[in-house]
C-alpha positions in Angstrom: 88.2 85.5 100.9 89.8 88.9 101.6 90.4 90.5 105.0 91.5 94.1 105.2 93.5 95.3 108.2 94.6 98.8 109.0 96.3 100.4 111.9 97.1 104.0 113.0 100.8 103.4 113.6 103.8 105.0 111.7 103.2 102.9 108.5 105.5 101.1 106.3 107.4 104.3 105.3 109.0 104.3 108.7 110.7 101.0 107.8 113.2 102.9 105.4 112.5 100.5 102.6 112.8 97.3 104.7 110.2 94.6 103.8 107.6 94.2 106.8 106.9 90.6 105.7 110.5 89.6 106.6 110.9 88.1 110.1 112.3 90.6 112.6 111.4 93.7 110.6 109.3 96.1 112.9 108.4 99.8 113.2 108.2 99.4 117.0 111.1 100.2 119.3 111.1 96.7 120.7 113.5 93.8 120.2 110.5 91.3 120.5 108.5 92.5 117.4 108.5 91.8 113.8 107.4 88.2 113.5 103.5 88.5 113.1 103.3 89.4 109.4 106.0 87.0 108.4 104.1 84.2 110.2 100.9 85.1 108.5 102.6 85.3 105.1 104.1 81.8 105.6 100.7 80.4 106.5 99.0 82.1 103.5 101.8 80.8 101.1 101.0 77.3 102.2 97.4 77.8 101.1 98.4 79.6 97.8 97.2 82.9 99.4 99.1 86.2 99.7 99.3 89.5 101.5 99.0 92.7 99.6 100.5 96.0 101.1 98.6 99.1 100.3 99.6 102.8 100.8 97.7 104.6 103.6 97.7 108.2 104.6 97.9 107.0 108.2 99.2 103.7 109.4 99.5 100.5 107.5 96.9 98.9 105.4 97.0 95.2 104.4 94.8 92.9 102.5 95.0 89.3 103.6 93.9 87.1 100.6 92.8 83.6 101.4 91.9 81.2 98.5 88.7 79.3 98.4 89.5 75.8 99.4 87.8 72.9 97.6 87.7 69.3 98.7 
């Protein structure tokens, strides 16, 4: 399953090369941000899923890829 998420913020370019999937990295001017994407990545990794960062003209665009789980 794939979920696409996009926002209208400053985008990944505003991070000056920092990886937004690392805990604590944020484009917001807040000391409390930067943990959401790293938490989602951690969960997806446990399920053999992944996050794909895509370029967007405005904001950030992510694809969250969940594997199909079989019993």
